[in-house]
N, C-alpha and C positions, 0 to 999 in steps of 0.2 A: 573397541567395537568397530565393526565394519558397518558404516552408515551410508544410507542412500536418501537423498532428498529429491522429491519429485515436484517441487514448486519453489520459485525464487525466494518467497518470504521465509520459508523454513530453512533454506540454505543460509540466509542472512542471520537468522536466529542462531543457527549452529556456529556461525562465525563469532557472534557476540559471546558465545559460551566457550570459545577457544577450542572447538571441536572440528575445525576445517580439515585438519590432518587425518581425521578418522573417516572422512568421506571417501567412498570408492566409486561414486557415480552420482550424477545430477541430471535434472531435466535440461532441455536445450536453452531455456530462458534464464537460467541461473547464471549471473554474470558478476556477482560480488561476494567476496573479494575476488580480484582478478584471477588468482591462481586456480579457482574452481573451473575455469575454462579449459584447463589442461586435463581434467578428469573425463572419463567416458561419458558421452552425451547420450542420454537414454530416450530422446525424442521430446516433442512438445508436451507440456504438462497434461494435456487432455488425451494424448496418444502415446503413452509411455510403452516402450518395447519391453514387455514383461518377460520375454525369453531372455533378454540381455540382463534384466534385473536378477532373474533366477541364477544365471551363470555367475554373477558377481558374488553370490552367496552372502547376502547381507545379514547381519545380526538384527538390524532394525531399519525399516523404511519409514520415513516421516512424510505423511501426506497432509493435505489441508482441504477442508470443505469451504474455505473462503474463496476457492476457485470453483465456479459453477461447472458442473460436469465431471468433477473429480470422483464422483461416486462410481463411475465405471472402473477406474483404476483400483478403487478400494475393493470392489467385488472380485476383481481378478486376483488381488493379493490374498483375499480370503480363500478363494478357490485353490490357489497354489500353496496355501499354508505358509506364506512368507510373513515373518513377524513384522508388524507395523503399528504405528500410532497415528491418530488423526487429530490435528488441531483445527479449530474453527473460530479464529478471532474476527469479531465484527466491530469491536470497539477498542479504544485506546487502552482501557483496563484489561481487556482480553489479551492484547499484545503482551502486556507485562506478565499475565498469567501463563501465556504460551512459553515465555522464557523459563518459568519455573517448571512447567509440565515437561517440556522437552529435556531440560537439564536433569530432572529427576529420572526420567526414563533412560537417559544416556550416561548416568553415573557422574553427573557434574552438578550436583545440587548446590554445593558451596559457591561455585562460580555463578550459577543461575540466581541465587539469592543476592549476591553482590551486584550483578548487572540489573536485576529487577529493581533493587533499591535505588540505584543511580537513575534508572529510567523513570520511576515514579517521582523521584525528587526533582528531576529536570522538568517533568510535566507540571508539577506543582508550581515551580518558579515561573514557567511560562504563563500559567493561569493567573498568577498573582500580578504579573507585569501588565496584563491587559484587562484586569477585572474592573477597573474604574472607567474604561472607555465608554463614552456615551454615543459616539458616532460609529455605527456598525453597518458598513456597506453590504449589499447583497451579492452573492457569488453564484455563478453557474459553472458547475464542473461537468465537462463532457468526457465520459469514458469511451464512448464509441459514437461515430457520426451517422451510420446507416445500418440498421435502425438505431435511433438515438437512445443511448443509455446514460444515466446519470445517478449518482448516489442519492439514496433517500435518507430517511430519518435514522434507520438502524445501520449506521455506517461510521467508520472512523473519520471519514472526510467531513461529515457534518460536525463532528466534535472538533476536528482541527479548525474548521471555519469559525466555530464559536470561540474557541480559545484564542484564535488569532484576532479576535475583535470584529467578527463579521457574522454573516449567516448564510447558510445554503438555501437558495431559493426553492429547493424541493425538500426541505426538512419537514414539510407537512405530510409527506408520503411515508406511510408506515411499512417500509421495506428497505432492504439493503441496497438493491439496485432497481431503479425505476425506468421503465421504457416510456419515453415521451415523444414529442415531435417539435419541429421548428416553431410552429404557431404557438404552442403552449409556452415555450420559452420566451417568445416575443412578448406575450401578454404579461409575463412576470417581470420583464424589464430589469434584468440584472445590471448591477453597477460594474461588475467584472465578469469576463468570460475566460475561463481557464480550460485549455485543451490538454488533456492527459489521457491519450488513447492507450488502452491496455495492450502491452506487448509491442508498441510502436515506438521507435527511437525518436527523440525530440526533433532531430534534424530532418526527419521525413514528414513532419507536420508543418503545413504552411498556415499561419494564423489568418491570412487574407481570405481563406476559404469561407469564413463566416460572412464576408461581404456579399456573397452571391446568394444568400438565403433571403427569401421574400420578406420584406418589411423589416429586416434587421438593421438597416442603415439608421433607423430612428432610435435604436437602443442606446441607453446612456453609456454602456461599456464601449461601444464602437465610436460614438461621438466624442468620447473623452480619451480614446486611444488606450483603453484598458482591456485589451485582448492579449493573452499571453499563452505560449506553449509551456506547460509545466512538466518537469521530469517525471515520467511514469514511475521510475524506481523510487522516488521520494514520496509519492502520494497514493499509488495504487497497490502497493504491497504492504500487508499488515506485519511489518517488522519494526524494530526500534529505529530504523532509518527514517521513519516518518517524523521524528523529532527534528531532523535537519530540514525536512520539508516545512514543518510548522514554523521553525525559526525564520526560514526564507520568506514565508507568507506574511508573518508579522512585519518584517522589515520592508516588504513591498507595499502593504496597504496602510501601515501605521509606522512610518520610518522613525518618527521621534521616539516612540516607545521601543522600537527595535534596537535603537542605539544603546539602550540600557540593558539589553539581554546578552549574556555571555554563555554560549552553549558549551556544555560539557564536551571536551575534546573527543571523547570516545564515540560521541554521536555526530560529530561534525562531518 
């Protein structure tokens, strides 16, 4: 099949399914595995060049509603009668189901079932490793600084926090992405501050930026030196790569437990 992926998480799902060689184009943010960067770049995920998509004559375009604003691309695909499917993973379980869904649509059901089985098995092992922890620090995840966006309850990062033996300070917000402000975060007093700005490379984020925010110097995270820049590609994309992010998080906040975990090499 001639496949096009218009968001990074779906490009990564296709890689786990062994279908990278069938890709004929990707969005500009897709960067894993490395060889997808040699493919035609079709524009940012929210401004896909549909003329170029059409010229590539895909058998299937894989889009995702996990990216806010993707609806515009989907409407354009409908208008042009370009074959497509839409994933919408919001949870860790959804990510496993996306493997199965994409695999089925791309004629790779056997590989999809194999990878989904390994994915869920690894998830279970990580849950078991941290299930008896009694000390669970609070985490603040920052997806974007101005305006401030953070994951709410309906999001894989809240699940990742819980499995890692912690809790998302905004897990009480019944939404996938919650717009907040610096004062509300200050009041919640997170034990850790994690900066994972969507679409921004880690080296371009300076953790010291939080020191300039009013009243933040008193936060436990800052006083204890627990402010970190986290890889956007391990935490902000709903693909099986989040398992590597989860493994890293456990080792960071519960190092003793982390030593007992051996991550399946396919997800490392």
